[in-house]
C-alpha positions in Angstrom: 10.5 -9.2 18.3 8.2 -6.5 19.0 6.2 -8.1 22.0 3.5 -5.0 21.0 0.6 -5.5 19.0 0.8 -3.3 15.5 -2.9 -2.4 14.1 -2.3 0.4 12.2 -0.1 0.4 9.2 0.7 4.5 7.7 1.7 3.9 4.2 2.4 7.5 2.7 2.9 8.0 -0.8 3.6 11.6 -1.3 6.9 11.2 -2.4 6.0 8.7 -5.6 5.4 10.5 -9.0 4.6 7.4 -10.6 4.1 3.2 -10.2 4.0 0.4 -12.4 1.9 -1.9 -12.7 4.8 -4.4 -10.7 5.1 -1.6 -7.9 0.5 -1.4 -7.6 0.7 -5.7 -6.9 3.2 -5.6 -4.7 1.5 -2.9 -3.2 -1.8 -4.6 -2.9 -0.7 -8.0 -1.6 1.6 -5.9 1.5 -2.6 -4.2 2.1 -4.0 -8.2 1.7 -1.0 -10.1 3.7 -1.1 -6.9 6.3 -5.6 -7.5 6.9 -4.7 -11.4 7.5 -3.5 -10.7 10.8 -6.0 -7.5 11.2 -3.3 -4.6 10.3 -5.5 -2.1 9.2 -3.7 0.1 6.5 -4.1 4.0 5.3 -2.6 5.4 2.1 -2.0 9.0 1.8 -0.7 11.3 -0.5 -1.7 9.1 -3.9 -0.8 11.7 -6.3 -3.7 11.6 -9.3 -1.0 10.0 -11.9 -0.4 7.6 -9.0 -4.7 7.1 -8.3 -5.1 6.7 -11.9 -2.7 3.7 -12.3 -3.4 1.9 -9.6 -6.9 1.9 -10.7 -6.1 1.3 -14.0 -3.7 -2.0 -12.7 -7.0 -3.1 -10.8 -6.1 -2.5 -7.6 -9.3 -1.2 -6.5 -8.7 2.1 -3.5 -12.1 1.9 -2.7 -11.1 -1.5 -0.5 -9.0 0.7 1.8 -8.8 4.3 3.1 -7.5 6.9 1.3 -6.8 10.5 3.1 -5.1 13.1 0.8 -1.9 13.8 3.4 -0.8 11.3 6.1 -1.0 14.6 9.5 -4.4 13.7 8.0 -4.7 10.6 8.7 -3.0 9.8 11.3 -5.2 12.9 13.2 -8.8 10.4 12.3 -7.0 7.6 13.1 -6.6 9.1 16.6 -9.8 11.0 16.6 -11.8 7.9 16.1 -10.1 6.1 19.3 
Protein backbone atom coordinates (compact mmCIF):
# COMPACT_ATOMS: atom_id res chain seq x y z
CA UNK A 1 0.00 0.00 0.00
CA UNK A 2 1.26 3.46 -0.91
CA UNK A 3 1.84 5.67 2.11
CA UNK A 4 2.43 8.81 0.05
CA UNK A 5 -0.54 10.91 -1.02
CA UNK A 6 -0.74 11.37 -4.76
CA UNK A 7 -2.25 14.72 -5.65
CA UNK A 8 -1.43 14.99 -9.35
CA UNK A 9 -1.37 12.58 -12.28
CA UNK A 10 0.16 13.38 -15.65
CA UNK A 11 -1.38 11.47 -18.54
CA UNK A 12 0.82 11.75 -21.63
CA UNK A 13 -0.94 10.89 -24.87
CA UNK A 14 1.92 11.74 -27.21
CA UNK A 15 2.14 8.14 -28.42
CA UNK A 16 -1.60 7.90 -29.11
CA UNK A 17 -2.52 8.46 -32.77
CA UNK A 18 -6.28 7.79 -32.55
CA UNK A 19 -8.95 7.07 -29.97
CA UNK A 20 -12.39 5.55 -30.14
CA UNK A 21 -15.48 6.30 -28.09
CA UNK A 22 -14.73 3.59 -25.53
CA UNK A 23 -11.21 4.93 -24.90
CA UNK A 24 -12.53 8.46 -24.45
CA UNK A 25 -15.22 7.27 -22.04
CA UNK A 26 -12.65 5.29 -20.00
CA UNK A 27 -10.32 8.29 -19.86
CA UNK A 28 -13.16 10.53 -18.72
CA UNK A 29 -14.21 8.03 -16.03
CA UNK A 30 -10.63 7.74 -14.79
CA UNK A 31 -10.23 11.50 -14.53
CA UNK A 32 -13.62 11.91 -12.83
CA UNK A 33 -12.84 9.16 -10.30
CA UNK A 34 -9.48 10.70 -9.50
CA UNK A 35 -11.11 14.10 -8.98
CA UNK A 36 -13.35 12.52 -6.33
CA UNK A 37 -10.30 11.52 -4.28
CA UNK A 38 -8.54 14.86 -4.78
CA UNK A 39 -6.17 14.02 -7.62
CA UNK A 40 -5.70 16.63 -10.34
CA UNK A 41 -5.02 15.29 -13.84
CA UNK A 42 -3.08 16.96 -16.61
CA UNK A 43 -3.22 15.69 -20.17
CA UNK A 44 -0.28 16.29 -22.43
CA UNK A 45 0.73 15.38 -25.94
CA UNK A 46 -2.80 15.46 -27.32
CA UNK A 47 -2.56 15.37 -31.12
CA UNK A 48 -5.12 17.39 -33.12
CA UNK A 49 -6.83 14.23 -34.41
CA UNK A 50 -7.17 12.89 -30.86
CA UNK A 51 -8.41 16.25 -29.56
CA UNK A 52 -11.11 16.37 -32.25
CA UNK A 53 -12.24 12.83 -31.41
CA UNK A 54 -12.29 13.54 -27.68
CA UNK A 55 -14.48 16.61 -28.17
CA UNK A 56 -16.65 14.81 -30.75
CA UNK A 57 -17.38 12.07 -28.20
CA UNK A 58 -18.49 14.67 -25.64
CA UNK A 59 -15.48 14.96 -23.32
CA UNK A 60 -14.88 18.62 -22.59
CA UNK A 61 -11.15 19.31 -22.42
CA UNK A 62 -11.89 22.67 -20.78
CA UNK A 63 -12.64 20.86 -17.53
CA UNK A 64 -9.07 19.59 -17.07
CA UNK A 65 -5.54 20.88 -17.48
CA UNK A 66 -4.03 20.32 -20.92
CA UNK A 67 -0.45 21.07 -21.98
CA UNK A 68 1.17 20.56 -25.35
CA UNK A 69 4.06 18.45 -24.06
CA UNK A 70 4.78 16.56 -20.85
CA UNK A 71 7.81 18.67 -19.92
CA UNK A 72 5.69 21.84 -20.03
CA UNK A 73 3.06 20.18 -17.83
CA UNK A 74 5.65 19.18 -15.25
CA UNK A 75 7.29 22.61 -15.29
CA UNK A 76 3.89 24.27 -14.79
CA UNK A 77 3.11 22.00 -11.84
CA UNK A 78 6.37 22.62 -10.04
CA UNK A 79 6.45 26.35 -10.81
CA UNK A 80 3.21 26.63 -8.83
CA UNK A 81 4.80 25.04 -5.74
